[in-house]
C-alpha positions as CSV (number, residue, x, y, z in Angstrom):
1,M,0.0,0.0,0.0
2,K,1.3,3.4,-1.0
3,T,1.2,6.4,1.3
4,S,-0.1,9.7,0.1
5,A,3.4,10.9,-0.3
6,Q,4.2,8.1,-2.7
7,I,1.2,8.5,-5.0
8,Q,1.9,10.7,-8.1
9,F,-0.8,12.0,-10.4
10,T,-0.1,12.7,-14.1
11,V,-2.6,14.9,-15.9
12,F,-2.6,14.5,-19.7
13,S,-5.0,15.9,-22.0
14,P,-4.7,15.2,-25.7
15,I,-6.8,18.3,-26.5
16,T,-4.6,20.8,-24.8
17,S,-1.4,19.2,-26.0
18,R,-2.4,20.1,-29.6
19,L,-3.5,23.7,-28.8
20,R,-1.5,26.8,-28.5
21,H,-1.0,28.4,-25.1
22,S,-3.1,31.4,-26.0
23,T,-6.0,29.2,-27.1
24,V,-5.9,27.3,-23.8
25,V,-5.9,30.5,-21.9
26,K,-9.0,31.8,-23.8
27,L,-10.8,28.5,-23.2
28,Y,-10.0,28.7,-19.5
29,R,-11.3,32.3,-19.3
30,E,-14.5,31.4,-21.1
31,G,-14.9,28.4,-18.7
32,W,-14.4,30.8,-15.7
33,Q,-17.1,33.1,-17.0
34,I,-19.5,30.2,-17.0
35,E,-18.5,29.4,-13.4
36,L,-19.1,33.0,-12.4
37,F,-22.5,32.9,-14.1
38,F,-23.6,29.9,-12.1
39,K,-22.2,31.5,-8.9
40,W,-24.4,34.6,-9.7
41,I,-27.4,32.3,-10.2
42,K,-26.9,30.6,-6.8
43,Q,-26.5,33.9,-5.0
44,H,-29.2,36.0,-6.6
45,L,-31.9,33.7,-7.9
46,H,-31.7,31.1,-5.1
47,I,-32.0,28.2,-7.5
48,K,-31.0,25.1,-5.6
49,T,-32.1,22.4,-8.0
50,F,-33.7,22.3,-11.4
51,F,-37.2,20.8,-11.6
52,E,-36.5,19.1,-14.9
53,N,-33.3,18.4,-16.9
54,T,-34.7,19.3,-20.3
55,R,-33.1,22.2,-22.1
56,N,-36.3,24.3,-22.1
57,A,-37.1,23.7,-18.5
58,V,-33.6,24.7,-17.3
59,F,-33.7,27.7,-19.7
60,A,-37.1,28.9,-18.3
61,Q,-36.0,28.3,-14.7
62,I,-33.0,30.5,-15.2
63,W,-34.4,33.1,-17.7
64,I,-37.6,34.1,-16.0
65,P,-36.0,35.0,-12.6
66,S,-33.1,36.7,-14.4
67,V,-35.4,38.9,-16.3
68,T,-37.3,39.6,-13.1
69,V,-34.2,40.6,-11.3
70,F,-33.1,42.8,-14.2
71,C,-36.5,44.6,-14.4
72,L,-36.6,45.2,-10.6
73,S,-33.1,46.6,-10.6
74,L,-34.0,48.8,-13.6
75,L,-37.1,50.1,-11.8
76,R,-35.1,50.7,-8.6
77,N,-32.7,52.9,-10.6
78,I,-35.5,54.8,-12.3
79,I,-37.4,55.5,-9.1
80,C,-34.4,56.3,-6.8
């Protein structure tokens, strides 16, 4: 049995080995924007789980509260 100090992990991705460094950086940044979007959803829309896994159901469950939050913030800026 190996201890944790003896175990080594090798990460190899055939996709990134054929891409240029700048392309990998762009893909990482785009992926990070997706992560930030889901963080915003969790913080502001309070969506814990999706009712269904279909594309339309997920889209509706994200889109409707997003538009509502946008409209309320727009009204708040107009009134105040």
